[in-house]
Structures are given as C-alpha cells and as structure tokens.
OpenMM code with the backbone's topology and positions (N, CA, C; nanometers):
from openmm import Vec3, app, unit

residues = "UNK UNK UNK UNK UNK UNK UNK UNK UNK UNK UNK UNK UNK UNK UNK UNK UNK UNK UNK UNK UNK UNK UNK UNK UNK UNK UNK UNK UNK UNK UNK UNK UNK UNK UNK UNK UNK UNK UNK UNK UNK UNK UNK UNK UNK UNK UNK UNK UNK UNK UNK UNK UNK UNK UNK UNK UNK UNK UNK UNK UNK UNK UNK UNK UNK UNK UNK UNK UNK UNK UNK UNK UNK UNK UNK UNK UNK UNK UNK".split()
positions = [
    Vec3(0.2452, 0.4165, -2.5660),
    Vec3(0.1290, 0.3552, -2.5075),
    Vec3(0.0293, 0.4659, -2.4751),
    Vec3(-0.0960, 0.4389, -2.5024),
    Vec3(-0.2002, 0.5352, -2.4715),
    Vec3(-0.2740, 0.4864, -2.3476),
    Vec3(-0.2820, 0.5752, -2.2492),
    Vec3(-0.3487, 0.5422, -2.1237),
    Vec3(-0.4501, 0.6517, -2.0942),
    Vec3(-0.5705, 0.6120, -2.0580),
    Vec3(-0.6733, 0.7093, -2.0216),
    Vec3(-0.6623, 0.7355, -1.8722),
    Vec3(-0.6477, 0.8622, -1.8372),
    Vec3(-0.6362, 0.9022, -1.6974),
    Vec3(-0.7365, 1.0130, -1.6719),
    Vec3(-0.8140, 0.9986, -1.5662),
    Vec3(-0.9098, 1.1014, -1.5303),
    Vec3(-0.8525, 1.1844, -1.4161),
    Vec3(-0.8460, 1.3149, -1.4365),
    Vec3(-0.7992, 1.4073, -1.3333),
    Vec3(-0.9006, 1.5199, -1.3193),
    Vec3(-0.8974, 1.5843, -1.2069),
    Vec3(-0.9883, 1.6957, -1.1843),
    Vec3(-0.9503, 1.8106, -1.2773),
    Vec3(-1.0483, 1.8932, -1.3089),
    Vec3(-1.0280, 2.0024, -1.4037),
    Vec3(-0.9203, 2.1000, -1.3580),
    Vec3(-0.9180, 2.1312, -1.2280),
    Vec3(-0.8182, 2.2274, -1.1800),
    Vec3(-0.6771, 2.1709, -1.1894),
    Vec3(-0.6613, 2.0409, -1.1644),
    Vec3(-0.5292, 1.9794, -1.1779),
    Vec3(-0.4858, 1.9770, -1.3236),
    Vec3(-0.5772, 1.9447, -1.4132),
    Vec3(-0.5445, 1.9439, -1.5565),
    Vec3(-0.5024, 2.0826, -1.6028),
    Vec3(-0.5694, 2.1858, -1.5526),
    Vec3(-0.5324, 2.3231, -1.5888),
    Vec3(-0.3930, 2.3571, -1.5374),
    Vec3(-0.3629, 2.3133, -1.4154),
    Vec3(-0.2299, 2.3380, -1.3588),
    Vec3(-0.1221, 2.2665, -1.4393),
    Vec3(-0.1508, 2.1447, -1.4844),
    Vec3(-0.0546, 2.0693, -1.5650),
    Vec3(-0.0323, 2.1388, -1.6984),
    Vec3(-0.1390, 2.1866, -1.7595),
    Vec3(-0.1250, 2.2571, -1.8872),
    Vec3(-0.0397, 2.3830, -1.8717),
    Vec3(-0.0629, 2.4583, -1.7639),
    Vec3(0.0158, 2.5807, -1.7405),
    Vec3(0.1622, 2.5443, -1.7165),
    Vec3(0.1867, 2.4417, -1.6358),
    Vec3(0.3244, 2.4018, -1.6072),
    Vec3(0.3949, 2.3541, -1.7340),
    Vec3(0.3241, 2.2805, -1.8194),
    Vec3(0.3831, 2.2317, -1.9438),
    Vec3(0.4172, 2.3486, -2.0359),
    Vec3(0.3248, 2.4446, -2.0476),
    Vec3(0.3524, 2.5624, -2.1310),
    Vec3(0.4690, 2.6434, -2.0757),
    Vec3(0.4770, 2.6542, -1.9436),
    Vec3(0.5860, 2.7290, -1.8807),
    Vec3(0.7210, 2.6660, -1.9145),
    Vec3(0.7255, 2.5324, -1.9175),
    Vec3(0.8500, 2.4629, -1.9500),
    Vec3(0.8709, 2.4516, -2.1004),
    Vec3(0.7706, 2.4897, -2.1771),
    Vec3(0.7840, 2.4854, -2.3224),
    Vec3(0.7766, 2.3458, -2.3805),
    Vec3(0.7055, 2.2559, -2.3136),
    Vec3(0.6910, 2.1194, -2.3646),
    Vec3(0.5423, 2.0876, -2.3784),
    Vec3(0.5142, 1.9793, -2.4487),
    Vec3(0.3759, 1.9388, -2.4681),
    Vec3(0.3202, 1.8745, -2.3411),
    Vec3(0.1875, 1.8742, -2.3340),
    Vec3(0.1169, 1.8202, -2.2183),
    Vec3(0.1583, 1.6765, -2.1887),
    Vec3(0.1571, 1.5906, -2.2915),
    Vec3(0.1886, 1.4491, -2.2704),
    Vec3(0.3335, 1.4273, -2.2286),
    Vec3(0.4244, 1.5095, -2.2799),
    Vec3(0.5645, 1.4980, -2.2396),
    Vec3(0.5812, 1.5393, -2.0938),
    Vec3(0.5066, 1.6419, -2.0519),
    Vec3(0.5136, 1.6857, -1.9127),
    Vec3(0.4617, 1.5765, -1.8190),
    Vec3(0.3486, 1.5160, -1.8555),
    Vec3(0.2903, 1.4098, -1.7721),
    Vec3(0.3855, 1.2905, -1.7653),
    Vec3(0.4451, 1.2533, -1.8779),
    Vec3(0.5381, 1.1401, -1.8797),
    Vec3(0.6593, 1.1673, -1.7914),
    Vec3(0.7138, 1.2898, -1.7978),
    Vec3(0.8299, 1.3197, -1.7139),
    Vec3(0.7908, 1.3252, -1.5666),
    Vec3(0.6710, 1.3767, -1.5362),
    Vec3(0.6253, 1.3805, -1.3964),
    Vec3(0.6061, 1.2395, -1.3420),
    Vec3(0.5517, 1.1507, -1.4234),
    Vec3(0.5376, 1.0114, -1.3804),
    Vec3(0.6735, 0.9457, -1.3595),
    Vec3(0.7675, 0.9751, -1.4478),
    Vec3(0.9021, 0.9201, -1.4326),
    Vec3(0.9669, 0.9645, -1.3026),
    Vec3(0.9522, 1.0914, -1.2682),
    Vec3(1.0075, 1.1420, -1.1428),
    Vec3(0.9395, 1.0746, -1.0237),
    Vec3(0.8075, 1.0610, -1.0294),
    Vec3(0.7331, 0.9988, -0.9193),
    Vec3(0.7745, 0.8533, -0.8996),
    Vec3(0.7937, 0.7815, -1.0092),
    Vec3(0.8338, 0.6407, -0.9985),
    Vec3(0.9752, 0.6283, -0.9441),
    Vec3(1.0651, 0.7163, -0.9860),
    Vec3(1.2031, 0.7077, -0.9377),
    Vec3(1.2120, 0.7407, -0.7891),
    Vec3(1.1193, 0.8217, -0.7390),
    Vec3(1.1218, 0.8571, -0.5973),
    Vec3(1.0438, 0.7587, -0.5104),
    Vec3(0.9650, 0.6739, -0.5713),
    Vec3(0.8839, 0.5787, -0.4957),
    Vec3(0.9731, 0.4727, -0.4330),
    Vec3(0.9392, 0.4346, -0.3130),
    Vec3(1.0132, 0.3293, -0.2456),
    Vec3(0.9415, 0.1978, -0.2731),
    Vec3(0.9983, 0.1206, -0.3630),
    Vec3(0.9379, -0.0056, -0.4003),
    Vec3(0.9807, -0.1128, -0.3021),
    Vec3(0.8847, -0.1780, -0.2407),
    Vec3(0.9135, -0.2858, -0.1466),
    Vec3(0.8390, -0.4103, -0.1910),
    Vec3(0.8998, -0.5225, -0.1662),
    Vec3(0.8360, -0.6491, -0.1997),
    Vec3(0.7220, -0.6735, -0.1010),
    Vec3(0.6129, -0.7292, -0.1488),
    Vec3(0.5025, -0.7572, -0.0567),
    Vec3(0.5424, -0.8643, 0.0441),
    Vec3(0.4886, -0.8543, 0.1626),
    Vec3(0.5170, -0.9533, 0.2659),
    Vec3(0.4501, -1.0855, 0.2327),
    Vec3(0.4849, -1.1876, 0.3065),
    Vec3(0.4251, -1.3183, 0.2803),
    Vec3(0.2761, -1.3160, 0.3140),
    Vec3(0.1998, -1.3909, 0.2366),
    Vec3(0.0564, -1.4000, 0.2606),
    Vec3(0.0329, -1.4933, 0.3779),
    Vec3(-0.0452, -1.4469, 0.4735),
    Vec3(-0.0773, -1.5284, 0.5902),
    Vec3(-0.2285, -1.5344, 0.6032),
    Vec3(-0.2813, -1.6530, 0.6059),
    Vec3(-0.4251, -1.6725, 0.6236),
    Vec3(-0.4499, -1.7247, 0.7637),
    Vec3(-0.5267, -1.6491, 0.8413),
    Vec3(-0.5598, -1.6950, 0.9752),
    Vec3(-0.6632, -1.8058, 0.9659),
    Vec3(-0.6445, -1.9061, 1.0480),
    Vec3(-0.7366, -2.0188, 1.0511),
    Vec3(-0.8123, -2.0123, 1.1824),
    Vec3(-0.9428, -2.0189, 1.1737),
    Vec3(-1.0260, -2.0134, 1.2931),
    Vec3(-1.0900, -2.1498, 1.3158),
    Vec3(-1.0755, -2.1997, 1.4357),
    Vec3(-1.1380, -2.3259, 1.4715),
    Vec3(-1.2611, -2.2927, 1.5547),
    Vec3(-1.3768, -2.3146, 1.4989),
    Vec3(-1.5008, -2.2844, 1.5693),
    Vec3(-1.5524, -2.4058, 1.6468),
    Vec3(-1.4718, -2.5093, 1.6565),
    Vec3(-1.5093, -2.6252, 1.7356),
    Vec3(-1.5947, -2.7259, 1.6615),
    Vec3(-1.6341, -2.6978, 1.5425),
    Vec3(-1.7156, -2.7906, 1.4650),
    Vec3(-1.6343, -2.8390, 1.3465),
    Vec3(-1.6159, -2.9674, 1.3414),
    Vec3(-1.5418, -3.0262, 1.2312),
    Vec3(-1.6399, -3.1072, 1.1487),
    Vec3(-1.6690, -3.0585, 1.0313),
    Vec3(-1.7710, -3.1201, 0.9478),
    Vec3(-1.7111, -3.2235, 0.8537),
    Vec3(-1.7621, -3.3445, 0.8665),
    Vec3(-1.7309, -3.4431, 0.7641),
    Vec3(-1.8384, -3.4354, 0.6572),
    Vec3(-1.9603, -3.4092, 0.7020),
    Vec3(-2.0718, -3.3891, 0.6097),
    Vec3(-2.1783, -3.3092, 0.6848),
    Vec3(-2.2661, -3.2449, 0.6150),
    Vec3(-2.3722, -3.1710, 0.6841),
    Vec3(-2.4645, -3.2637, 0.7635),
    Vec3(-2.4731, -3.3893, 0.7193),
    Vec3(-2.5608, -3.4840, 0.7879),
    Vec3(-2.5047, -3.5214, 0.9238),
    Vec3(-2.3720, -3.5278, 0.9345),
    Vec3(-2.3142, -3.5596, 1.0659),
    Vec3(-2.3378, -3.4447, 1.1634),
    Vec3(-2.3339, -3.3207, 1.1149),
    Vec3(-2.3637, -3.2065, 1.2001),
    Vec3(-2.5085, -3.2118, 1.2458),
    Vec3(-2.5996, -3.2431, 1.1548),
    Vec3(-2.7409, -3.2526, 1.1898),
    Vec3(-2.7633, -3.3614, 1.2944),
    Vec3(-2.6976, -3.4740, 1.2778),
    Vec3(-2.7110, -3.5835, 1.3736),
    Vec3(-2.6577, -3.5406, 1.5104),
    Vec3(-2.5444, -3.4697, 1.5136),
    Vec3(-2.4889, -3.4213, 1.6403),
    Vec3(-2.5831, -3.3226, 1.7076),
    Vec3(-2.6442, -3.2346, 1.6297),
    Vec3(-2.7366, -3.1367, 1.6863),
    Vec3(-2.8613, -3.2046, 1.7412),
    Vec3(-2.9129, -3.3033, 1.6697),
    Vec3(-3.0302, -3.3752, 1.7178),
    Vec3(-2.9986, -3.4524, 1.8445),
    Vec3(-2.8801, -3.5112, 1.8522),
    Vec3(-2.8397, -3.5842, 1.9720),
    Vec3(-2.8271, -3.4883, 2.0897),
    Vec3(-2.7663, -3.3720, 2.0662),
    Vec3(-2.7509, -3.2720, 2.1719),
    Vec3(-2.8878, -3.2232, 2.2186),
    Vec3(-2.9795, -3.1994, 2.1261),
    Vec3(-3.1128, -3.1515, 2.1612),
    Vec3(-3.1887, -3.2556, 2.2411),
    Vec3(-3.1723, -3.3809, 2.2043),
    Vec3(-3.2411, -3.4900, 2.2755),
    Vec3(-3.1872, -3.5021, 2.4180),
    Vec3(-3.0577, -3.4827, 2.4365),
    Vec3(-2.9976, -3.4914, 2.5692),
    Vec3(-3.0407, -3.3746, 2.6570),
    Vec3(-3.0581, -3.2581, 2.5971),
    Vec3(-3.0986, -3.1401, 2.6733),
    Vec3(-3.2441, -3.1540, 2.7201),
    Vec3(-3.3300, -3.2152, 2.6386),
    Vec3(-3.4707, -3.2287, 2.6722),
    Vec3(-3.4946, -3.3312, 2.7832),
    Vec3(-3.4005, -3.4188, 2.8075),
    Vec3(-3.4171, -3.5215, 2.9118),
    Vec3(-3.4016, -3.4655, 3.0456),
] * unit.nanometer
topology = app.Topology()
chain = topology.addChain("A")
for resn in residues:
    res = topology.addResidue(resn, chain)
    for name in ("N", "CA", "C"):
        topology.addAtom(name, app.Element.getBySymbol(name[0]), res)
C-alpha cells in the first residue's frame, strides 16, 4: 500500500540516517517503526456516546405557537 506522509525535513533526515545505519531501505525502516508503535499502543474501545439534552423551557410544536405565546406574554406585561 502506498501512503503519503508529510514529515518535517529534520525528522526525514534522521529516519534516512537510521535506516542507513541499520542497512535497510527507508520504506522498510518506516514500516518496522510503525509496526513497533502499533504493537506498543494501548488500544481501548471507545466509550458509549452520550448526548446531553438541555431543556430550555420552551417546547415547540410549531414556530407559530411560540409566536402566539410571546404575543400573549407581551400583552399581559403591557397591562
């Protein structure tokens, strides 16, 4: 599989030196480094999704019912 990965120039240079030191190709070094990183990673299952529900005190059946409630409230306040 071919994957495009962007790394900083100094890191790429360090990887090239490390690969040459071990006498292997760049891509083989990266593949083995990824394999080591994955084997050391602690894989955990994601927790359950929880959506908080907020009750703002307004229960809309339609926007018109809200408008009617607001007009009624405004009329009562003006009295």
